[in-house]
MARVEXNU-244225 format. One line per field, with one value per residue (C-alpha): residue number from 1; z, x, y. Coordinates in steps of 0.25 Angstrom, whole numbers, padded with zeros to 4 digits. Layout:
! MARVEXNU-244225
guvex NUM  ... .
up Z  ... .
east X  ... .
north Y  ... .
***
This chain:
! MARVEXNU-244225
guvex 1  2  3  4  5  6  7  8  9  10  11  12  13  14  15  16  17  18  19  20  21  22  23  24  25  26  27  28  29  30  31  32  33  34  35  36  37  38  39  40  41  42  43  44  45  46  47  48  49  50  51  52  53  54  55  56  57  58  59  60  61  62  63  64  65  66  67  68  69  70  71  72  73  74  75  76  77  78  79  80  81  82  83  84  85  86  87  88  89  90  91  92  93  94  95  96  97  98  99  100  101  102  103  104  105  106  107  108  109  110  111  112  113  114  115  116  117  118  119  120  121  122  123  124  125  126  127  128  129  130  131  132  133  134  135  136  137  138  139  140  141  142  143  144  145  146  147  148  149  150  151  152  153  154  155  156  157  158  159  160  161  162  163  164  165  166  167  168  169  170  171  172  173  174  175  176  177  178  179  180  181  182  183  184  185  186  187  188  189  190  191  192  193  194  195  196  197  198  199  200  201  202  203  204  205  206  207  208  209  210  211  212  213  214  215  216  217  218  219  220  221  222  223  224  225  226  227  228  229  230  231  232  233  234  235  236  237  238  239  240  241  242  243  244  245  246  247  248  249  250  251  252  253  254  255  256  257  258  259  260  261  262  263  264  265  266  267  268  269  270  271  272  273  274  275  276  277  278  279  280  281  282  283  284  285  286  287  288  289  290  291  292  293  294  295  296  297  298  299  300  301  302  303  304  305  306  307  308  309  310  311  312  313  314  315  316  317  318  319  320  321  322  323  324  325  326  327  328  329  330  331  332  333  334  335  336  337  338  339  340  341  342  343  344  345  346  347  348  349  350  351  352  353  354  355  356  357  358  359  360  361  362  363  364  365  366  367  368  369  370  371  372  373  374  375  376  377  378  379  380  381  382  383  384  385  386  387  388  389  390  391  392  393  394  395  396  397  398  399  400  401  402  403  404  405  406  407  408  409  410  411  412  413  414  415  416  417  418  419  420  421  422  423  424  425  426  427  428  429  430  431  432  433  434  435  436  437  438  439  440  441  442  443  444  445  446  447  448  449  450  451  452  453  454  455  456  457  458  459  460  461  462  463  464  465  466  467  468  469  470  471  472  473  474  475  476  477  478  479  480  481  482  483  484  485  486  487  488  489  490  491  492  493  494  495  496  497  498  499  500  501  502  503  504  505  506  507  508  509  510  511  512  513  514  515  516  517  518  519  520  521  522  523  524  525  526  527  528  529  530  531  532  533  534  535  536  537  538  539  540  541  542  543  544  545  546  547  548  549  550  551  552  553  554  555  556  557  558  559  560  561  562  563  564  565  566  567  568  569  570  571  572  573  574  575  576  577  578  579  580  581  582  583  584  585  586  587  588  589  590  591  592  593  594  595  596  597  598  599  600  601  602  603  604  605  606  607  608  609  610  611  612  613  614  615  616  617  618  619  620  621  622  623  624  625  626  627  628  629  630  631  632  633  634  635  636  637  638  639  640  641  642  643  644  645  646  647  648  649  650  651  652  653  654  655  656  657  658  659  660  661  662  663  664  665  666  667  668  669  670  671  672  673  674  675  676  677  678  679  680  681  682  683  684  685  686  687  688  689  690  691  692  693  694  695  696  697  698  699  700  701  702  703  704  705  706  707  708  709  710  711  712  713  714  715  716  717  718  719  720  721  722  723  724  725  726 .
up 0304  0312  0322  0334  0340  0353  0364  0379  0390  0400  0403  0407  0420  0419  0430  0426  0440  0454  0467  0477  0479  0476  0466  0463  0448  0441  0435  0448  0454  0461  0457  0466  0464  0468  0467  0456  0448  0447  0453  0449  0458  0449  0434  0430  0415  0409  0421  0411  0408  0423  0422  0408  0411  0424  0425  0426  0416  0417  0429  0427  0440  0442  0455  0452  0460  0470  0459  0444  0440  0445  0444  0447  0435  0426  0424  0426  0436  0432  0418  0415  0400  0396  0406  0402  0387  0390  0398  0388  0375  0378  0389  0386  0401  0408  0418  0431  0437  0452  0458  0464  0456  0454  0449  0440  0434  0430  0425  0416  0409  0407  0401  0392  0386  0384  0379  0372  0368  0370  0369  0360  0348  0339  0332  0329  0338  0332  0318  0315  0310  0298  0294  0289  0278  0287  0290  0304  0309  0316  0329  0336  0326  0326  0341  0342  0332  0340  0353  0349  0358  0371  0382  0394  0403  0394  0398  0412  0424  0436  0451  0460  0474  0483  0498  0496  0492  0479  0480  0469  0472  0484  0482  0489  0486  0497  0497  0510  0515  0507  0494  0495  0492  0501  0493  0500  0495  0503  0513  0516  0513  0503  0498  0500  0487  0487  0480  0474  0463  0458  0444  0440  0426  0418  0404  0396  0395  0384  0385  0393  0384  0389  0386  0386  0373  0362  0354  0339  0328  0324  0331  0339  0353  0356  0371  0370  0359  0363  0368  0382  0382  0381  0395  0388  0382  0384  0379  0367  0365  0358  0356  0343  0343  0334  0334  0346  0354  0359  0356  0364  0357  0367  0378  0386  0401  0407  0395  0403  0412  0400  0393  0405  0408  0393  0395  0387  0393  0393  0391  0376  0374  0375  0367  0367  0355  0362  0351  0360  0374  0377  0389  0381  0374  0384  0397  0396  0391  0405  0410  0400  0403  0418  0414  0413  0405  0396  0386  0373  0369  0355  0353  0346  0355  0355  0361  0371  0377  0379  0386  0395  0398  0401  0411  0417  0422  0427  0434  0439  0433  0423  0409  0409  0419  0412  0399  0405  0408  0393  0380  0370  0355  0348  0336  0324  0313  0300  0306  0308  0322  0323  0335  0336  0321  0317  0309  0315  0308  0317  0314  0321  0321  0321  0336  0347  0353  0346  0342  0334  0325  0317  0306  0309  0299  0303  0293  0283  0292  0293  0305  0307  0320  0319  0334  0339  0326  0319  0306  0300  0286  0287  0300  0294  0282  0291  0299  0285  0281  0295  0294  0306  0298  0286  0272  0275  0288  0282  0271  0282  0290  0277  0274  0286  0282  0280  0272  0284  0287  0301  0305  0320  0320  0332  0331  0341  0345  0335  0334  0339  0333  0320  0319  0317  0306  0298  0300  0296  0283  0278  0267  0273  0269  0278  0289  0290  0294  0304  0319  0326  0339  0350  0349  0357  0353  0353  0342  0333  0320  0319  0304  0300  0295  0306  0318  0332  0340  0350  0363  0369  0367  0361  0350  0346  0331  0324  0311  0302  0300  0293  0304  0304  0302  0316  0323  0333  0336  0339  0350  0356  0356  0363  0375  0377  0376  0387  0396  0403  0409  0395  0391  0383  0379  0368  0355  0357  0369  0361  0350  0361  0367  0354  0352  0365  0367  0364  0363  0372  0374  0386  0387  0398  0411  0408  0419  0412  0424  0436  0450  0455  0440  0435  0425  0411  0404  0405  0400  0394  0392  0378  0380  0391  0406  0416  0431  0440  0452  0465  0480  0483  0474  0479  0468  0454  0446  0432  0420  0406  0393  0393  0407  0411  0420  0423  0427  0441  0440  0429  0437  0450  0445  0455  0453  0449  0460  0453  0442  0429  0423  0410  0413  0399  0386  0386  0376  0382  0377  0385  0386  0391  0404  0399  0388  0397  0408  0397  0391  0404  0408  0412  0410  0419  0418  0424  0436  0437  0437  0448  0457  0454  0458  0472  0474  0469  0481  0490  0483  0481  0471  0482  0488  0475  0473  0487  0482  0476  0468  0463  0459  0448  0441  0431  0435  0426  0433  0447  0442  0439  0453  0459  0453  0459  0473  0484  0498  0509  0524  0533  0548  0559  0554  0542  0531  0517  0508  0513  0508  0500  0499  0486  0482  0480  0482  0481  0492  0492  0506  0508  0523  0534  0533  0529  0532  0522  0526  0519  0525  0539  0537  0538  0525  0525  0528  0517  0518  0510  0495  0496  0489  0494  0485  0472  0459  0451  0462  0460  0445  0446  0457  0466  0482  0490  0493  0506  0517  0519  0532  0541  0556  0556  0547  0533  0521  0508  0493  0487  0473  0471  0463  0451  0450  0451  0440  0431  0434  0432  0419  0413  0420  0421  0425  0437  0443  0441  0448  0460  0467  0481  0482  0497 .
east 0443  0448  0437  0437  0423  0428  0419  0418  0411  0410  0396  0392  0385  0370  0359  0347  0340  0341  0339  0342  0336  0350  0359  0373  0374  0385  0391  0389  0377  0365  0351  0339  0326  0315  0300  0302  0312  0327  0335  0349  0360  0371  0373  0388  0391  0383  0375  0363  0369  0368  0352  0347  0344  0337  0321  0319  0330  0338  0334  0326  0330  0345  0350  0363  0376  0383  0393  0389  0404  0414  0427  0436  0430  0427  0412  0398  0390  0378  0378  0363  0364  0361  0350  0343  0344  0340  0328  0323  0326  0324  0314  0308  0309  0315  0327  0326  0339  0340  0350  0353  0351  0366  0368  0356  0361  0374  0368  0358  0370  0376  0364  0360  0374  0373  0359  0356  0370  0376  0367  0377  0380  0387  0398  0406  0418  0418  0421  0436  0438  0444  0432  0420  0416  0411  0397  0392  0380  0369  0371  0360  0349  0354  0354  0340  0335  0341  0336  0322  0312  0316  0322  0330  0317  0312  0324  0327  0320  0327  0325  0332  0337  0332  0336  0343  0331  0324  0310  0303  0290  0293  0308  0317  0332  0339  0354  0361  0373  0383  0374  0371  0357  0347  0335  0321  0309  0296  0305  0313  0328  0331  0345  0358  0365  0379  0380  0393  0392  0403  0405  0409  0413  0406  0411  0415  0430  0433  0447  0458  0471  0482  0492  0490  0483  0492  0484  0484  0487  0472  0460  0447  0444  0429  0427  0412  0404  0390  0381  0376  0364  0371  0373  0381  0392  0402  0398  0404  0418  0431  0446  0452  0467  0475  0491  0491  0483  0468  0457  0444  0431  0420  0426  0415  0416  0426  0435  0447  0445  0440  0453  0462  0455  0457  0472  0472  0479  0470  0482  0482  0470  0472  0460  0445  0436  0423  0411  0400  0394  0385  0388  0392  0402  0408  0408  0422  0428  0429  0435  0446  0449  0451  0462  0477  0482  0473  0465  0461  0447  0443  0429  0422  0420  0405  0407  0418  0410  0398  0407  0413  0400  0394  0405  0407  0393  0395  0409  0406  0419  0419  0421  0434  0440  0435  0441  0455  0454  0457  0463  0452  0454  0443  0436  0432  0422  0429  0443  0452  0457  0470  0471  0483  0485  0470  0462  0448  0437  0425  0410  0397  0388  0373  0369  0361  0373  0386  0394  0406  0410  0424  0432  0446  0457  0470  0481  0474  0462  0448  0438  0425  0417  0402  0400  0386  0379  0365  0371  0358  0357  0341  0342  0352  0343  0331  0339  0342  0328  0323  0334  0341  0354  0359  0362  0377  0376  0368  0379  0390  0382  0380  0395  0399  0412  0408  0421  0429  0437  0432  0418  0415  0400  0390  0376  0365  0351  0344  0342  0355  0364  0366  0357  0366  0356  0361  0376  0372  0365  0378  0386  0394  0408  0404  0399  0412  0419  0409  0411  0397  0398  0389  0379  0374  0378  0364  0360  0371  0366  0369  0371  0381  0395  0396  0405  0401  0411  0417  0423  0436  0451  0452  0442  0450  0449  0462  0463  0475  0481  0494  0503  0507  0522  0522  0516  0528  0532  0517  0517  0530  0526  0513  0521  0525  0511  0506  0518  0513  0527  0533  0522  0525  0539  0546  0548  0562  0559  0549  0560  0570  0559  0557  0572  0576  0565  0566  0555  0556  0546  0545  0536  0526  0533  0547  0554  0557  0564  0570  0570  0584  0589  0594  0586  0590  0577  0564  0552  0539  0528  0522  0513  0511  0512  0523  0523  0532  0535  0541  0540  0538  0526  0512  0507  0511  0513  0509  0513  0508  0508  0514  0520  0534  0544  0559  0561  0564  0578  0582  0579  0586  0597  0592  0588  0574  0564  0554  0553  0545  0538  0531  0516  0513  0521  0527  0533  0541  0549  0562  0572  0586  0590  0599  0590  0578  0584  0589  0574  0568  0578  0572  0558  0546  0547  0560  0555  0543  0552  0561  0548  0544  0557  0555  0541  0544  0553  0541  0533  0522  0516  0511  0503  0496  0493  0486  0477  0464  0463  0478  0477  0467  0479  0487  0501  0506  0498  0502  0517  0514  0507  0520  0529  0521  0518  0526  0527  0523  0521  0511  0512  0502  0488  0486  0477  0481  0470  0459  0445  0443  0458  0466  0471  0486  0490  0486  0490  0490  0491  0503  0501  0491  0477  0470  0456  0446  0436  0426  0419  0424  0418  0427  0426  0437  0451  0461  0473  0485  0483  0471  0473  0470  0466  0459  0467  0456  0455  0469  0467  0456  0461  0450  0451  0450  0436  0441  0451  0462  0469  0477  0478  0491  0503  0501  0510  0506  0509  0507  0505  0506  0496  0505  0508  0493  0489  0500  0495  0480  0483  0489  0479  0466  0457  0465  0461  0447  0449  0457  0445  0438  0428  0426 .
north 0309  0297  0298  0288  0287  0281  0277  0281  0273  0284  0289  0303  0304  0308  0306  0298  0298  0305  0298  0309  0323  0329  0324  0328  0329  0322  0335  0343  0351  0345  0340  0341  0333  0343  0344  0354  0345  0344  0356  0356  0364  0368  0365  0362  0360  0348  0347  0344  0330  0326  0327  0325  0311  0313  0311  0326  0329  0342  0350  0363  0370  0373  0380  0388  0384  0394  0397  0396  0394  0383  0391  0380  0372  0383  0379  0384  0376  0383  0377  0378  0380  0366  0363  0375  0371  0357  0361  0372  0366  0351  0351  0364  0368  0380  0379  0386  0392  0395  0404  0418  0430  0432  0418  0418  0431  0425  0413  0421  0428  0414  0407  0419  0419  0404  0402  0415  0419  0433  0445  0452  0443  0454  0447  0459  0454  0441  0446  0450  0464  0458  0450  0458  0447  0436  0432  0437  0429  0435  0427  0434  0430  0416  0415  0421  0410  0399  0405  0406  0413  0408  0417  0414  0414  0402  0394  0398  0401  0408  0406  0415  0412  0423  0423  0410  0403  0398  0391  0384  0377  0368  0368  0378  0381  0388  0393  0393  0402  0394  0395  0380  0376  0369  0363  0362  0354  0359  0365  0352  0353  0342  0346  0355  0358  0364  0378  0375  0365  0356  0351  0336  0335  0323  0320  0308  0306  0296  0289  0295  0295  0287  0298  0313  0318  0324  0333  0331  0341  0342  0335  0336  0330  0330  0333  0332  0328  0331  0342  0347  0339  0325  0319  0307  0315  0326  0340  0346  0351  0347  0350  0354  0349  0359  0358  0349  0359  0359  0369  0366  0369  0372  0364  0356  0357  0347  0347  0349  0337  0329  0332  0329  0316  0312  0315  0328  0339  0351  0361  0356  0364  0379  0385  0385  0388  0392  0392  0396  0397  0386  0378  0365  0373  0383  0376  0370  0383  0389  0377  0377  0392  0387  0378  0380  0392  0401  0395  0402  0403  0406  0411  0423  0436  0433  0418  0422  0434  0425  0414  0425  0431  0417  0413  0426  0425  0411  0413  0427  0432  0444  0442  0450  0440  0427  0433  0433  0418  0414  0419  0423  0422  0428  0421  0430  0425  0422  0425  0412  0409  0400  0390  0381  0382  0380  0390  0392  0400  0402  0405  0407  0395  0394  0393  0399  0407  0412  0399  0398  0386  0385  0379  0375  0373  0367  0362  0353  0351  0358  0357  0364  0365  0368  0372  0372  0376  0374  0368  0363  0370  0370  0378  0388  0390  0392  0403  0409  0409  0415  0426  0422  0420  0428  0421  0424  0416  0405  0403  0403  0392  0385  0384  0376  0370  0355  0353  0353  0341  0340  0345  0346  0348  0350  0344  0345  0349  0358  0370  0374  0363  0356  0343  0331  0326  0338  0333  0319  0324  0330  0322  0310  0316  0328  0320  0312  0325  0329  0326  0329  0336  0341  0330  0318  0304  0300  0311  0307  0300  0285  0285  0296  0299  0310  0308  0310  0318  0309  0314  0309  0312  0298  0302  0315  0317  0318  0326  0323  0336  0341  0346  0361  0364  0371  0359  0355  0370  0373  0362  0367  0381  0376  0372  0387  0391  0382  0384  0397  0399  0401  0410  0423  0419  0428  0422  0420  0411  0403  0401  0396  0387  0379  0378  0372  0362  0347  0336  0324  0312  0303  0290  0288  0284  0290  0297  0310  0316  0310  0316  0319  0321  0335  0342  0345  0349  0356  0348  0353  0343  0343  0330  0320  0320  0319  0316  0324  0315  0318  0314  0328  0331  0328  0319  0317  0330  0328  0338  0338  0345  0359  0357  0356  0349  0348  0363  0362  0355  0365  0377  0371  0362  0352  0338  0335  0334  0324  0313  0317  0305  0304  0301  0299  0300  0314  0324  0335  0347  0349  0360  0357  0364  0375  0379  0379  0388  0397  0397  0401  0411  0425  0420  0419  0404  0404  0412  0402  0390  0396  0399  0385  0379  0385  0381  0366  0365  0368  0357  0367  0358  0349  0361  0363  0348  0349  0360  0356  0369  0369  0355  0359  0366  0359  0355  0366  0376  0371  0372  0387  0389  0382  0392  0404  0399  0405  0398  0408  0405  0413  0412  0415  0420  0429  0432  0428  0434  0443  0444  0457  0459  0458  0444  0444  0430  0415  0405  0390  0384  0375  0373  0378  0383  0396  0400  0407  0417  0426  0438  0434  0420  0407  0399  0388  0384  0381  0372  0366  0367  0378  0391  0405  0416  0416  0417  0424  0435  0439  0438  0447  0456  0453  0452  0439  0434  0427  0428  0418  0418  0408  0407  0398  0398  0394  0390  0395  0396  0410  0415  0430  0438  0440  0425  0422  0432  0426  0412  0415  0423  0410  0401  0409  0398  0394  0408  0404  0391  0397  0403  0400  0389  0389 .
***
């Protein structure tokens, strides 16, 4: 398979000793050494990896943070699944969770969904009406077998904060008026812990590519090779590259940052396959949803509904709202699903909660992913003898497609996972086609023909594949799909587009466009990065794949206002001026560009650059925001938004100060770059939570309600990010 087993010298950070009463954990949250043992406040994803090597190991007592869900980062900061698993299954101890009744109620719903699976596991909606001839497993029986006789109370003890206080032996935890925590030992205050928890990503990176990554026709990049109990490696997840597009399979937390730091544009990945809802497989899914554009999630109805219930409880958002944040494509058992030209067939694996694996056929290649699965034939035979699975289900499990050219097979801790000893007992010709995944390096056999999954973009597996006849055209049409301004073009416009574009390449360092020159082309970046440089711009403006430039001079017939320089080797598609103006005539994109021309004169980009929140957006999203902002001036004293009243606008402060209050109490003062209003409030038609008013003249940039709705509909995660955090 041409596998490169590259190395990486970076080490994951993990604590081995504590010197203070309070320790800030590497990934976020706080650890207090107390007379009753470690007490951890907050639990961001993979927090177990911070504490596994400590003398007392993973804490058994956790205090919930003020909010269970970090909206800006799209993650749970009360991620207690793996500490609970570790304490119960490895240490045979119970985990105690402390919080308010409301918090614990939300967390119980989340943990029940993850640990025990959905209450209703009827697979009726997972079967396509046209397929009545397939094996339908009894997942309830299988789940009950793996669950055994233990109950929620065996795993978790609950401690409720009453009257702002929780007491345990000689330790008292007191919540103050700001919902921060004071900790007392024998009535002596020893610590003050913030109620809001931050999250600091920790992951091994590998090599950063010198040039932006260009996806192959067919390949696999491992984002993390190991499981949630391995402090030395990234947690499992990978990308399948098909037709030069990426499909994430169970993305781990931090995958977007990992990709960006590896010089891989996350926009190259537009789809997710979600196999099941354990934290080491679904934690990064919500993060991907929060990115630019709507991502498509492929999952069975059973799995996607479990995911939605889990994150609705955590985020305090209704399922009906969360389901609007992404496109959902249902998976049916026995019915093929086509993604970027690949034919996928899904099946349920043998696991403790509903979990899917799949086979993939693309051109002359075949690939199978076992997913989390108990693949040991002896265990499967035992389940047949016990009546847990039917003979038909046994035959289905027995007929695993070992003849596939590439086999991506998990392995891990029994009884839920396939023992690596079984994989190592297979015939050598099969072993040579197996990449073992979801296993710690220390548990991988020394004498074997198996290949251990190796993370890193530099270790991408490339599979020689016969190119499809439509390969080039598929890439060109992908440009239109990723440029939201060109969305919903009629077929004749698509035909026009492919007839007027030309491909051009530029070497790194080339000045593609020069300030002061006249424009003759519109440019769309197919690969690589360019820098837009001007004395009027605050900082260097970078643009990458699926972004465009050169439109201003075409619209105004004025000289260029900036240089455009190739930061890397660049491939662009260009459209000659007259053809471009004809192509956009009477389209919404033409109106967008006209507004953008006016706003660029006011150098609105600089205001967005000064905003910590807007700075999180991609340059493409900032360009969109530029096109819908309208400068307004407010004299004297006035109220911009009033608590309890409908939210009709979003504002960005370009000059002056605005005061924020709630229930008549002053909260804070906002200045240049800060935003006023919450996008998700407009999106959901909810009233403002705060009052925003100014005592002196202010200059603002305003976004109207309809423009907010259009932007959030195309970039739903941004609506979640743009919320108050005072």
